[in-house]
C-alpha positions in Angstrom: 32.7 -81.2 -11.3 34.0 -83.9 -13.6 31.7 -86.8 -13.2 34.2 -89.1 -14.8 36.6 -88.7 -11.8 34.3 -87.2 -9.2 34.1 -90.3 -7.1 37.7 -89.6 -6.1 37.9 -86.9 -3.5 41.6 -87.2 -3.3 43.8 -87.9 -6.3 45.8 -90.6 -4.5 43.0 -93.1 -4.2 43.6 -96.5 -2.7 41.0 -99.0 -3.9 39.5 -101.1 -1.2 36.8 -103.7 -2.0 34.2 -104.8 0.5 31.7 -107.5 -0.4 28.3 -108.5 0.8 26.2 -106.6 3.3 22.8 -105.8 1.8 21.4 -109.3 2.5 22.1 -109.2 6.2 18.6 -108.2 7.3 16.5 -110.0 4.8 13.4 -109.5 6.9 13.6 -105.7 6.3 13.0 -106.2 2.6 16.5 -105.5 1.6 18.0 -106.8 -1.7 20.5 -109.5 -1.9 23.0 -107.4 -3.8 26.7 -107.8 -3.4 28.3 -104.5 -2.8 31.7 -103.3 -4.0 32.9 -100.0 -2.4 35.5 -97.8 -4.0 36.8 -96.5 -0.7 39.4 -94.0 0.6 41.4 -95.4 3.4 40.6 -94.0 6.9 43.0 -91.4 8.3 45.7 -93.0 10.4 46.7 -89.8 12.2 44.9 -87.7 14.8 42.8 -85.0 13.1 42.8 -81.6 14.7 40.1 -78.9 14.5 36.5 -79.7 13.5 35.1 -83.2 13.0 35.6 -83.7 9.3 32.6 -83.2 7.1 31.9 -83.0 3.3 28.6 -81.3 2.8 26.2 -82.3 0.0 23.4 -79.7 0.0 20.8 -78.1 -2.3 19.4 -79.5 -5.5 21.6 -82.2 -7.1 20.9 -82.9 -10.8 20.9 -86.7 -11.4 21.5 -88.4 -14.7 20.3 -92.1 -14.9 21.5 -94.4 -17.6 19.6 -97.7 -17.9 21.6 -99.7 -20.5 19.8 -102.0 -22.8 21.3 -105.2 -24.2 20.4 -106.3 -27.8 20.7 -110.0 -26.9 19.5 -110.4 -23.3 17.0 -109.4 -20.8 17.1 -105.8 -19.4 16.5 -103.6 -16.4 13.1 -101.9 -16.5 13.6 -98.1 -16.6 10.1 -97.5 -15.2 10.9 -99.5 -12.1 14.3 -97.6 -11.7 12.5 -94.3 -12.0 9.9 -95.3 -9.4 12.6 -96.5 -7.0 14.6 -93.3 -7.4 12.3 -90.3 -7.9 8.7 -91.2 -7.0 6.7 -89.9 -4.1 6.9 -93.2 -2.4 8.4 -92.6 1.1 11.2 -95.1 0.4 12.2 -93.8 -3.0 15.8 -92.5 -2.9 14.6 -88.9 -3.4 12.0 -89.1 -0.6 14.3 -90.9 1.8 17.1 -88.3 1.3 14.7 -85.4 1.7 13.5 -86.9 5.0 17.0 -87.7 6.3 18.4 -84.3 5.3 15.4 -82.3 6.6 14.9 -81.0 3.0 18.5 -79.7 2.8 19.3 -82.1 -0.1 17.0 -82.8 -3.1 18.0 -85.4 -5.7 16.3 -84.2 -8.9 15.8 -86.2 -12.1 17.8 -84.4 -14.8 17.7 -87.0 -17.5 16.9 -90.8 -17.7 18.5 -92.4 -20.8 17.9 -95.9 -22.1 20.7 -96.3 -24.7 21.6 -99.5 -26.5 24.7 -101.1 -24.9 25.0 -103.6 -27.8 25.5 -107.2 -27.1 25.9 -108.3 -23.5 29.5 -109.4 -22.8 30.2 -113.0 -21.7 31.1 -113.3 -18.1 30.6 -110.6 -15.4 30.2 -106.9 -16.2 32.8 -104.5 -14.8 33.0 -100.8 -14.0 35.7 -100.4 -16.6 33.4 -101.6 -19.3 30.0 -100.3 -18.3 30.9 -96.7 -17.2 32.5 -95.9 -20.6 29.3 -97.1 -22.3 27.2 -94.9 -20.1 29.5 -91.9 -20.7 29.3 -92.4 -24.5 25.5 -92.4 -24.2 25.5 -89.2 -22.2 27.8 -87.5 -24.8 25.5 -88.8 -27.6 22.5 -87.2 -25.8 24.3 -83.8 -26.0 24.9 -83.5 -22.2 27.9 -81.8 -20.8 29.5 -83.3 -17.7 29.2 -80.0 -15.9 25.4 -79.9 -16.3 24.7 -82.6 -13.7 26.0 -83.7 -10.3 25.2 -87.4 -9.9 25.4 -90.4 -12.2 23.5 -93.6 -11.6 23.9 -96.5 -14.1 21.8 -99.7 -14.1 22.3 -102.6 -16.4 21.2 -106.3 -16.3 24.4 -108.3 -15.5 25.6 -110.6 -12.7 23.9 -108.7 -9.9 25.6 -106.5 -7.4 26.2 -102.8 -7.0 29.1 -100.5 -6.2 29.6 -96.8 -5.5 32.4 -94.3 -4.9 32.9 -93.5 -1.2 32.6 -90.6 -1.1 31.7 -89.9 -4.7 29.0 -89.0 -7.1 28.3 -92.2 -9.1 27.0 -95.6 -8.5 26.4 -98.7 -10.7 23.8 -101.5 -10.4 24.5 -104.8 -12.2 20.9 -105.8 -12.0 17.5 -104.7 -10.7 16.5 -104.8 -7.0 13.2 -105.8 -5.7 13.0 -102.5 -3.7 14.7 -99.1 -3.5 17.0 -100.3 -0.7 20.0 -100.9 -2.9 19.8 -97.2 -3.9 19.6 -96.0 -0.2 22.5 -98.2 0.6 24.8 -97.2 -2.3 23.9 -93.5 -1.9 25.1 -93.8 1.7 28.5 -94.8 0.3 28.4 -91.8 -2.1 28.0 -89.7 1.0 31.1 -91.2 2.4 29.8 -93.9 4.7 31.4 -97.3 5.0 29.7 -100.5 6.0 28.9 -100.3 9.8 29.5 -103.1 12.2 28.4 -103.8 15.8 30.0 -104.2 19.2 28.6 -107.4 20.6 29.0 -109.4 23.9 30.3 -106.3 25.8 30.9 -106.7 29.5 27.9 -105.7 31.6 27.6 -105.3 35.4 24.1 -104.4 36.6 22.9 -101.4 34.7 26.4 -100.6 33.4 27.9 -101.7 30.1 31.6 -101.4 29.4 32.9 -100.7 25.9 34.7 -100.9 23.6 37.5 -102.9 25.3 36.4 -106.5 25.7 33.6 -106.3 23.1 33.5 -108.5 20.0 33.2 -106.8 16.6 30.4 -108.3 14.7 29.3 -107.8 11.1 25.7 -107.8 12.2 23.8 -105.0 10.5 23.0 -101.7 12.0 19.2 -101.4 11.8 19.4 -97.7 12.0 21.5 -97.3 8.9 20.6 -98.4 5.3 24.4 -98.8 4.6 24.3 -101.5 7.3 21.2 -103.2 5.9 18.8 -101.3 8.2 15.5 -99.7 7.4 15.8 -96.5 9.5 16.7 -93.1 8.1 20.4 -92.3 7.9 21.9 -91.9 11.4 23.1 -88.7 12.9 26.8 -89.2 12.2 26.1 -89.7 8.5 23.9 -86.5 8.5 26.6 -84.5 10.2 29.3 -85.7 7.7 27.0 -84.7 4.9 26.4 -81.2 6.4 22.7 -81.9 7.0 23.1 -81.0 10.7 24.5 -77.5 11.4 26.4 -76.3 14.4 23.2 -75.6 16.4 22.0 -79.2 15.8 25.3 -81.1 16.4 28.3 -80.4 18.6 31.3 -82.0 20.3 31.1 -82.6 24.0 34.4 -81.5 25.7 33.2 -80.8 29.2 31.5 -82.9 32.0 27.9 -81.9 32.3 24.2 -82.5 31.5 23.0 -82.6 27.9 19.8 -83.3 26.2 19.0 -84.9 22.8 16.0 -84.1 20.7 14.8 -86.8 18.4 16.4 -86.9 15.0 14.5 -84.5 12.7 13.0 -82.5 15.7 14.0 -79.0 16.8 17.0 -78.9 19.1 20.3 -80.8 19.4 20.2 -84.0 17.3 23.7 -85.3 17.7 26.6 -85.1 20.2 30.1 -86.4 19.6 32.6 -87.3 22.4 36.1 -87.6 21.1 38.2 -90.5 22.3 41.6 -89.1 23.3 44.3 -89.2 20.7 42.0 -90.8 18.1 39.8 -89.8 15.1 37.1 -91.9 16.8 34.0 -90.3 18.3 31.3 -91.7 20.6 28.3 -90.5 18.6 25.0 -90.1 20.4 21.5 -89.8 18.9 17.9 -90.4 19.9 15.0 -91.5 17.6 11.2 -91.5 18.1 8.4 -93.0 16.1 8.4 -91.3 12.8 5.9 -93.0 10.4 6.6 -94.2 7.7 10.2 -94.3 8.8 12.2 -95.7 11.7 10.5 -97.7 14.5 7.3 -98.0 16.6 7.0 -95.9 19.7 7.3 -99.0 22.0 10.4 -100.3 20.3 13.8 -100.1 22.1 15.1 -98.1 19.2 12.6 -95.3 19.9 13.2 -95.2 23.6 16.9 -95.1 24.4 20.1 -93.4 23.2 21.9 -94.9 20.2 25.7 -95.1 20.7 28.1 -95.5 17.8 31.8 -95.5 17.8 32.5 -93.6 14.6 35.9 -93.0 13.0 35.6 -89.9 10.9 38.1 -88.7 8.4 37.9 -89.0 4.6 34.9 -91.2 5.2 32.8 -92.5 8.1 33.2 -95.9 9.6 30.9 -96.7 12.5 30.5 -99.5 15.0 27.1 -99.6 16.7 27.1 -100.5 20.4 24.7 -103.2 21.3 24.0 -101.7 24.7 22.0 -104.8 25.7 24.5 -107.6 25.4 22.1 -110.2 26.5 19.9 -109.5 23.4 21.1 -111.7 20.5 18.6 -110.3 18.0 20.5 -107.0 17.8 17.1 -105.3 17.7 17.5 -103.6 21.1 20.7 -101.7 20.7 20.0 -98.5 22.6 21.2 -97.4 26.0 17.9 -97.2 28.0 17.1 -94.6 30.7 18.8 -95.4 34.0 21.5 -97.4 32.2 25.2 -96.4 32.0 28.1 -96.7 29.6 31.7 -96.7 30.8 34.6 -96.3 28.3 37.5 -96.8 30.6 40.2 -96.3 27.9 38.7 -92.9 27.0 37.9 -91.8 30.5 34.3 -91.3 29.6 31.1 -92.2 31.5 27.6 -91.8 30.3 24.4 -92.1 32.3 21.0 -91.9 30.5 18.7 -90.1 32.9 15.1 -91.1 33.5 13.1 -88.9 31.3 9.5 -88.1 30.7 8.2 -86.4 27.6 10.1 -85.9 24.4 13.9 -86.2 24.0 16.4 -87.9 26.3 18.8 -86.1 28.7 22.0 -87.7 30.0 24.9 -87.0 32.3 28.4 -87.3 30.8 31.8 -87.1 32.4 35.2 -86.8 30.5 38.8 -87.1 31.7 37.6 -89.7 34.4 35.7 -87.0 36.2 32.7 -87.7 38.4 29.3 -88.1 36.7 26.9 -85.2 37.4 23.7 -85.9 39.2 20.7 -86.6 36.9 18.3 -85.4 39.6 20.0 -82.0 40.4 17.9 -78.9 39.8 19.1 -77.0 36.8 20.9 -73.7 37.3 19.2 -70.5 36.2 20.0 -69.9 32.5 22.1 -66.9 31.5 20.5 -64.0 29.7 22.6 -61.9 27.2 19.9 -60.1 25.2 18.2 -57.7 25.6 20.5 -56.0 28.1 18.9 -54.3 31.1 17.3 -51.0 29.9 18.2 -51.6 26.3 16.2 -50.0 23.5 15.1 -52.6 20.9 13.9 -51.9 17.4 10.4 -53.1 16.6 10.5 -56.3 18.8 13.1 -58.0 21.0 15.3 -61.0 20.3 15.8 -62.9 23.6 19.0 -64.8 23.9 21.4 -66.4 26.3 23.0 -69.7 27.3 21.9 -72.8 29.2 22.0 -76.6 29.3 22.3 -77.9 25.7 18.9 -79.3 24.7 17.0 -77.8 27.7 13.6 -76.1 27.2 13.7 -72.3 27.8 10.6 -70.6 29.1 10.4 -66.9 28.6 7.9 -64.9 30.7 7.3 -61.7 28.8 5.1 -59.0 30.3 1.8 -60.4 29.0 2.6 -63.8 27.7 4.9 -66.9 27.9 7.1 -68.1 25.0 9.5 -71.1 24.7 12.5 -72.2 22.8 15.3 -74.9 23.0 19.0 -74.4 23.9 21.0 -75.5 20.9 23.8 -78.0 20.8 26.4 -75.3 21.5 24.6 -74.2 24.7 23.1 -71.0 23.2 19.4 -70.2 23.0 17.5 -67.5 21.1 13.8 -66.6 20.6 12.7 -64.0 18.1 9.6 -62.3 19.3 7.4 -61.5 16.3 4.6 -59.8 18.3 4.6 -56.1 17.7 3.8 -54.1 20.8 3.3 -50.4 21.3 6.3 -48.4 22.1 7.2 -48.5 25.8 8.8 -50.4 28.6 8.5 -54.2 29.1 10.0 -56.8 31.3 10.8 -60.5 31.1 12.4 -63.4 33.0 13.5 -66.9 31.9 14.0 -70.4 33.3 15.1 -73.7 31.9 13.8 -77.3 32.3 14.9 -80.8 31.5 11.5 -82.2 32.3 8.4 -81.5 34.3 10.2 -82.1 37.6 13.6 -80.6 36.8 13.0 -76.9 36.4 15.3 -74.0 37.4 14.4 -70.9 39.3 13.5 -67.8 37.2 16.2 -65.3 36.3 16.1 -61.8 37.7 13.5 -59.6 36.0 15.0 -57.6 33.2 13.5 -54.5 31.5 13.8 -53.2 27.9 12.1 -50.5 25.8 10.5 -51.0 22.4 11.1 -48.4 19.7 9.4 -48.3 16.3 11.2 -47.3 13.2 11.3 -47.9 9.5 13.6 -50.7 8.3 16.9 -49.6 6.7 18.5 -51.5 3.8 20.4 -54.7 4.6 24.2 -54.5 4.5 26.1 -57.3 2.8 29.6 -57.6 4.3 30.7 -60.6 2.2 31.5 -61.5 -0.5 33.5 -58.4 -1.0 32.9 -56.5 -4.3 35.0 -58.1 -7.0 35.9 -61.1 -4.9 36.4 -64.5 -6.5 34.1 -67.1 -5.0 33.1 -70.7 -5.6 29.7 -71.8 -7.0 28.2 -72.0 -3.5 29.3 -68.7 -1.9 28.9 -67.8 1.8 27.0 -64.5 2.2 27.2 -62.5 5.4 25.8 -59.2 6.5 24.0 -56.9 9.0 20.3 -56.4 9.6 17.8 -55.6 12.3 18.0 -58.3 15.1 15.5 -61.1 14.3 14.8 -60.0 10.8 14.1 -62.5 8.0 16.8 -61.8 5.4 16.4 -62.8 1.8 19.4 -62.9 -0.6 18.5 -62.6 -4.3 20.0 -62.3 -7.7 20.1 -58.6 -8.6 17.5 -57.2 -11.1 15.6 -60.5 -11.2 15.0 -60.5 -7.4 15.0 -64.3 -7.6 15.5 -65.6 -4.0 18.7 -67.6 -3.6 18.8 -68.1 0.1 17.0 -67.0 3.3 18.1 -66.8 6.9 17.5 -64.9 10.2 19.6 -62.2 11.8 20.7 -63.0 15.3 20.3 -61.0 18.5 23.2 -58.7 17.4 21.9 -58.3 13.9 24.6 -60.5 12.3 23.5 -63.0 9.6 25.2 -65.6 7.3 23.8 -68.0 4.8 25.4 -70.3 2.2 23.9 -70.4 -1.2 23.3 -74.0 -2.1 22.1 -73.4 -5.7 25.1 -73.7 -8.0 25.8 -70.3 -9.5 27.1 -70.0 -13.1 30.7 -69.2 -13.8 31.4 -65.5 -14.5 30.3 -62.2 -13.0 27.3 -62.4 -10.7 25.5 -59.8 -8.6 23.3 -60.2 -5.5 21.3 -58.0 -3.2 19.4 -58.5 0.0 16.4 -57.2 1.9 14.8 -57.8 5.3 11.4 -58.3 6.8 10.4 -57.5 10.4 7.2 -56.5 12.2 5.1 -56.4 9.0 7.6 -54.2 7.2 9.8 -55.1 4.2 12.8 -53.0 3.5 14.0 -51.8 0.1 16.6 -53.9 -1.6 20.2 -53.1 -0.5 23.0 -52.2 -2.7 24.1 -54.7 -5.4 27.3 -56.6 -4.7 29.1 -57.9 -7.8 31.6 -60.8 -7.5 33.1 -63.4 -9.8 32.1 -67.1 -9.6 34.4 -69.9 -10.6 33.6 -73.6 -10.6 37.3 -74.1 -9.8 37.9 -73.8 -6.1 40.8 -71.6 -5.1 43.7 -73.8 -4.2 44.6 -73.1 -0.5 47.6 -70.9 0.3 49.4 -71.7 3.5 50.6 -68.4 4.8 51.4 -69.3 8.4 53.9 -70.6 9.5 56.3 -69.2 7.0 58.5 -71.6 5.2 61.2 -73.3 7.3 60.1 -71.5 10.4 60.5 -72.9 13.9 57.2 -73.4 15.7 56.6 -74.2 19.4 55.2 -77.7 20.0 52.3 -76.2 22.0 51.5 -73.5 19.5 51.4 -75.0 16.0 49.0 -72.8 14.1 48.4 -73.1 10.4 46.4 -70.4 8.6 45.9 -69.1 5.1 43.4 -68.4 2.4 41.1 -70.2 0.0 37.6 -69.9 -1.4 35.2 -68.4 1.1 33.2 -71.0 3.1 35.3 -73.9 1.8 36.4 -76.8 4.1 40.2 -77.0 4.3 42.0 -80.3 4.9 45.6 -80.4 6.0 47.6 -83.5 5.3 51.3 -84.7 5.7 53.2 -84.6 2.4 52.5 -87.7 0.3 49.7 -89.0 2.6 46.5 -87.5 1.3 44.2 -89.7 3.4 45.8 -88.8 6.7 44.0 -85.7 7.9 46.1 -83.6 10.3 43.4 -81.0 10.6 40.2 -79.8 9.1 38.6 -76.3 9.4 36.3 -74.0 7.5 37.3 -70.7 5.7 35.3 -67.7 6.8 33.3 -65.4 4.5 36.4 -63.7 3.1 38.3 -66.9 2.6 40.6 -66.9 5.7 41.1 -70.1 7.6 43.1 -71.1 10.7 43.5 -74.2 12.7 45.7 -75.3 15.7 47.5 -78.7 15.4 48.4 -80.7 18.4 50.3 -84.0 18.8 53.0 -83.3 16.2 56.4 -84.8 17.1 59.5 -82.6 17.4 61.3 -82.2 14.2 60.7 -81.1 10.6 57.2 -81.5 9.0 56.0 -80.9 5.5 52.2 -80.5 4.9 49.8 -79.6 2.1 46.2 -78.4 2.0 43.2 -78.9 -0.2 39.7 -77.3 -0.2 36.3 -78.9 -0.6 32.9 -77.3 -1.2 29.6 -79.2 -1.8 31.0 -82.0 -3.9 33.9 -80.2 -5.6 37.5 -79.8 -4.6 40.6 -77.7 -5.3 44.1 -78.8 -6.3 46.7 -79.3 -3.6 48.5 -76.4 -2.2 52.3 -76.0 -2.4 54.0 -77.9 0.3 54.9 -76.0 3.5 57.8 -77.1 5.6 58.4 -76.1 9.2 60.1 -77.4 12.3 58.4 -78.2 15.6 60.7 -77.4 18.6 60.3 -77.8 22.3 60.6 -74.1 23.2 57.5 -71.8 23.1 57.4 -69.8 19.9 54.8 -67.0 19.6 52.1 -68.2 17.2 50.9 -65.9 14.4 47.5 -66.4 12.8 45.4 -64.6 10.2 42.0 -64.6 11.9 43.2 -62.9 15.1 44.4 -59.9 13.2 48.1 -60.2 13.9 48.7 -60.5 10.2 46.4 -59.5 7.4 45.3 -62.0 4.8 47.2 -61.5 1.6 
């Protein structure tokens, strides 16, 4: 990545400047720093496919430049290091580790204290200070590809700014705490200053939003980018790739759902898309999490946080103050027994009365009727093991149920439990090794002590013992070209712990677990060096460790493959109800589709599979001729733009052709 231009995710950058937010909540110990944001404009068109995200994962090497004036006072590098990298819970490194559940670690690579010469008269600027820092980095013998993040601090007029999203920030002074770093790094993740919906209409236990609400610049106490003290909220975490598909999902159907607290096992975020918009109703729940967040009796640890978040090239959120009568804005959550009605979106939300951990709620979409919070849950579905199935070593129990519900598995001689994930799937890997023979089990699900389903029918399976075979790696393919963070997939024994390692050295690069069918996938978040690279894998299950599998050699390039749009073919007619775009790029990369000449308007986002094939359906296009382009992103780096692809949307139905469904092979 080129640090000098890395703060621009798209080459056509519109500079937007926002000032002043860090002093909003002075009682929280935040610094009175003005805050300039180098921002990408929000997408003005409906984005199809996945909710956009730009993951930042693994270990990120940070270079810090603390400039020293020869004729003026200076920032203290020891204080900067303490605020950035110490074990203090509120240092930037500690805070990011806690927010990301250890998926992102900011590591000190170098801290430089070069002379910047004489302090200029008047205010300092990015255009002056960044080049001074870059010259100091070059003088220290560092290559711009050796590090991932640049932080510059120098004593000037006060203030701070950061690319949004991006990989550099600058402080024109020294804050009294680490808050300015937490705030600015939120911008680097792609998060704009949040606002609050205030004075919303309320009738009894129901609040109506967002129509009729006033938009206030009051801070979001659950987001450091909004002056708050809490850990980064769920929407920020999802955008940064810190919540995977089992922890975060989009609600598209009326039903009952349950939230685990942020950082706890189970679903941690739900998104409800407002029709025809890139705006999502984002839901999260928090609980007391010393030394972070809020006390157990605090409103913010009891109810459901509701944010209206526009997600595209960045995240812009408006927190709902669900208690309009509270003017302190310290009681924003929707409490149990309260309802939210979004009439324009056709969405209703009822937070159910809950005992124990987590919060469950009823939601209706498309103006449908709200489900009953007190209804007994249905029996969960069981998909594995099948009736009479032979299982190797030990079973992996799996099925589907209410997202967030607790699953109780009654096995022949014990009881086990797990949680249904955000997609509605559940899985429990039994690690107890039993003698060969026949066993039985049954399952039920619960939303709380008083809301428990009946048991499923008893199902039997047979345990068989055998030595572990070698693991099979199915991607990358031998000789394939991949990015620095490749997606690796394969086959193993169901429930096995799979380790992927560099060949010969056997140095572990990534670990994961095979599912109930034996499939596994994992993304390597350690940046691999350019050139030829070889990996192998092995598995552990039931006290056994297999031999290393065959080596798979592939070629790593720090330059992402520019996407190729293969479908639709150039100048082809496409039916308005079946506009499917598909093509190839680097395996595991995120692909963004935009209209020609409008790089910030995301028509669609999707993720390429393990062999680099991607596909997305686009709705809402007008009849007529359209020209689009695509770009790929992967853990902070991006490709060039694809060649433009022109096609015509017509009213008649035209059979769609995609790459993933096998109707045309990837070229």
